[in-house]
KOLROSE-771694 format. One line per 5 residues: number of its first residue (from 0); their letters; for each residue z negated, x negated, y negated of C-alpha. Coordinates in nm, 3 decimals, decimal comma, padded with zeros to 5 digits, always signed. Layout:
<sites>
NUM = a = Z X Y  ...
</sites>
This chain:
<sites>
0 = maeae = +00,000 +00,000 +00,000  -00,093 -00,280 -00,243  +00,235 -00,454 -00,164  +00,430 -00,135 -00,238  +00,252 -00,097 -00,576
5 = riigt = +00,334 -00,460 -00,663  +00,704 -00,401 -00,595  +00,737 -00,055 -00,752  +00,507 -00,120 -01,047  +00,216 +00,077 -01,186
10 = pdnpe = +00,090 +00,129 -01,542  -00,207 -00,099 -01,459  +00,018 -00,381 -01,346  +00,225 -00,517 -01,637  +00,355 -00,797 -01,418
15 = aegtd = +00,525 -00,550 -01,187  +00,900 -00,545 -01,168  +01,064 -00,361 -01,458  +00,777 -00,403 -01,706  +00,696 -00,658 -01,975
20 = eggst = +00,356 -00,795 -02,078  +00,290 -00,494 -02,305  +00,351 -00,252 -02,019  +00,687 -00,135 -02,153  +00,946 -00,053 -01,895
25 = aadaa = +01,321 -00,068 -01,906  +01,309 +00,313 -01,934  +01,090 +00,283 -02,248  +01,340 +00,040 -02,398  +01,624 +00,282 -02,323
30 = vnagr = +01,433 +00,570 -02,485  +01,363 +00,358 -02,796  +01,728 +00,255 -02,813  +01,828 +00,623 -02,797  +01,583 +00,709 -03,075
35 = gkrkv = +01,720 +00,423 -03,284  +02,075 +00,545 -03,235  +01,976 +00,896 -03,343  +01,816 +00,759 -03,661  +02,128 +00,556 -03,737
40 = lvlls = +02,333 +00,873 -03,683  +02,109 +01,054 -03,936  +02,153 +00,765 -04,182  +02,531 +00,776 -04,145  +02,544 +01,157 -04,169
45 = vavia = +02,339 +01,161 -04,491  +02,552 +00,878 -04,632  +02,879 +01,056 -04,550  +02,758 +01,386 -04,700  +02,635 +01,214 -05,019
50 = ylldl = +02,957 +01,013 -05,045  +03,189 +01,311 -04,992  +02,997 +01,530 -05,239  +03,016 +01,251 -05,498  +03,385 +01,184 -05,435
55 = gtkmi = +03,477 +01,553 -05,435  +03,295 +01,631 -05,758  +03,449 +01,328 -05,931  +03,798 +01,435 -05,824  +03,738 +01,784 -05,966
60 = vvakl = +03,595 +01,639 -06,289  +03,892 +01,405 -06,338  +04,141 +01,685 -06,266  +03,978 +01,968 -06,461  +03,725 +01,833 -06,711
65 = ehqpp = +03,851 +01,499 -06,840  +03,984 +01,521 -07,199  +03,840 +01,874 -07,222  +03,539 +02,000 -07,421  +03,203 +01,998 -07,237
70 = idiig = +03,106 +02,299 -07,027  +02,762 +02,447 -07,102  +02,571 +02,512 -06,781  +02,226 +02,593 -06,927  +02,289 +02,634 -07,297
75 = dwlqf = +02,307 +02,290 -07,454  +02,027 +02,169 -07,223  +02,267 +02,089 -06,940  +02,639 +02,031 -06,972  +02,923 +01,902 -06,760
80 = rairn = +03,099 +01,637 -06,970  +03,344 +01,382 -06,825  +03,293 +01,022 -06,931  +03,393 +00,684 -06,787  +03,103 +00,442 -06,746
85 = agaaf = +03,173 +00,072 -06,698  +02,801 -00,008 -06,673  +02,528 +00,059 -06,424  +02,356 +00,391 -06,363  +02,299 +00,591 -06,681
90 = gfgea = +02,531 +00,370 -06,886  +02,333 +00,045 -06,893  +02,499 -00,298 -06,888  +02,864 -00,221 -06,954  +02,944 -00,592 -06,987
95 = ftvif = +02,836 -00,661 -06,627  +03,067 -00,438 -06,422  +03,162 -00,715 -06,174  +02,795 -00,803 -06,120  +02,708 -00,439 -06,048
100 = tiiav = +02,993 -00,428 -05,798  +02,854 -00,734 -05,619  +02,505 -00,583 -05,619  +02,642 -00,260 -05,465  +02,810 -00,460 -05,188
105 = gvivv = +02,482 -00,647 -05,130  +02,287 -00,321 -05,103  +02,535 -00,189 -04,846  +02,505 -00,507 -04,637  +02,122 -00,492 -04,646
110 = iirla = +02,124 -00,126 -04,537  +02,358 -00,203 -04,248  +02,126 -00,485 -04,137  +01,818 -00,262 -04,163  +01,988 +00,006 -03,953
115 = rklys = +01,954 -00,214 -03,642  +01,573 -00,176 -03,654  +01,560 +00,183 -03,775  +01,327 +00,422 -03,588  +01,196 +00,634 -03,879
120 = lpwai = +01,361 +00,962 -03,980  +01,239 +00,953 -04,345  +01,370 +00,596 -04,379  +01,702 +00,703 -04,226  +01,735 +00,976 -04,491
125 = algll = +01,634 +00,741 -04,775  +01,873 +00,466 -04,666  +02,150 +00,723 -04,611  +02,111 +00,844 -04,969  +02,121 +00,486 -05,098
130 = lggal = +02,424 +00,402 -04,885  +02,618 +00,715 -04,984  +02,542 +00,664 -05,352  +02,628 +00,295 -05,347  +02,957 +00,367 -05,169
135 = gnltd = +03,039 +00,645 -05,416  +03,005 +00,427 -05,723  +03,159 +00,127 -05,545  +03,470 +00,336 -05,473  +03,508 +00,396 -05,847
140 = rlfra = +03,460 +00,028 -05,928  +03,724 -00,072 -05,676  +03,991 +00,193 -05,735  +03,962 +00,325 -06,090  +04,098 +00,175 -06,414
145 = pgvfe = +04,091 -00,083 -06,559  +04,111 -00,265 -06,224  +03,955 -00,383 -05,899  +03,583 -00,473 -05,937  +03,598 -00,354 -06,300
150 = gavvd = +03,665 +00,016 -06,255  +03,471 +00,263 -06,468  +03,253 +00,513 -06,283  +03,310 +00,884 -06,349  +02,992 +01,048 -06,484
155 = fiapk = +02,965 +01,415 -06,574  +02,611 +01,558 -06,546  +02,477 +01,558 -06,902  +02,120 +01,680 -06,960  +02,011 +01,705 -07,322
160 = hfavf = +01,847 +01,384 -07,455  +01,934 +01,194 -07,137  +02,214 +00,971 -07,012  +02,518 +01,118 -06,837  +02,522 +01,053 -06,460
165 = nlads = +02,688 +01,161 -06,134  +02,586 +01,264 -05,782  +02,599 +00,903 -05,657  +02,342 +00,805 -05,920  +02,127 +01,102 -05,813
170 = aivcg = +02,147 +00,998 -05,446  +02,049 +00,640 -05,531  +01,752 +00,752 -05,743  +01,632 +01,003 -05,479  +01,666 +00,743 -05,203
175 = giliv = +01,478 +00,487 -05,412  +01,194 +00,730 -05,488  +01,166 +00,820 -05,119  +01,148 +00,450 -05,026  +00,867 +00,395 -05,278
180 = ilsfk = +00,675 +00,693 -05,134  +00,724 +00,569 -04,777  +00,612 +00,219 -04,877  +00,295 +00,357 -05,042  +00,225 +00,554 -04,724
185 = gldpd = +00,263 +00,235 -04,519  +00,557 +00,359 -04,312  +00,804 +00,087 -04,216  +01,172 +00,140 -04,122  +01,090 +00,060 -03,759
190 = gtvhk = +00,849 +00,356 -03,748  +00,526 +00,157 -03,755  +00,249 +00,258 -03,994  +00,027 -00,002 -04,155  -00,272 +00,032 -04,386
195 = d = -00,327 -00,242 -04,642
</sites>
């Protein structure tokens, strides 16, 4: 009987075949890999939705609103007004368009690297928002006038007494806020929780 337990493996015997020193089995590793893949799928789904919403609204704005008077949505408190922004989010740093393009590419690379260790649903949503927003504005910088890496981003949401922005900016800000909240709560992208 003892010999059979040694070969088959029991929870009390981490040295048994198919387990590691922490007692994890190959089945546990497969389950974790499946969970990781599901979280990456959530990240990609959120990113695609955010990207397509941003791209679609910008196409409508360019076709219907550019060179037209602003449209009042809530009196003069919220308008849709088409502008081209060569700077960062909310119109800052117009002289540094190429640098913002490089930063966007860097953010995308970091998110892709983080995705390999992703086991947290809230982190998947946050990173998906960041990825979708970064891709949305990067698309403008690559394909809109005046040229590659220098393209002006289409902004159109204009609250009173605030900068004009777009859905990509909103996704980036929401993703960033969610990451700050998750960090304060001690939740890491790999799903572990730590208390400092």
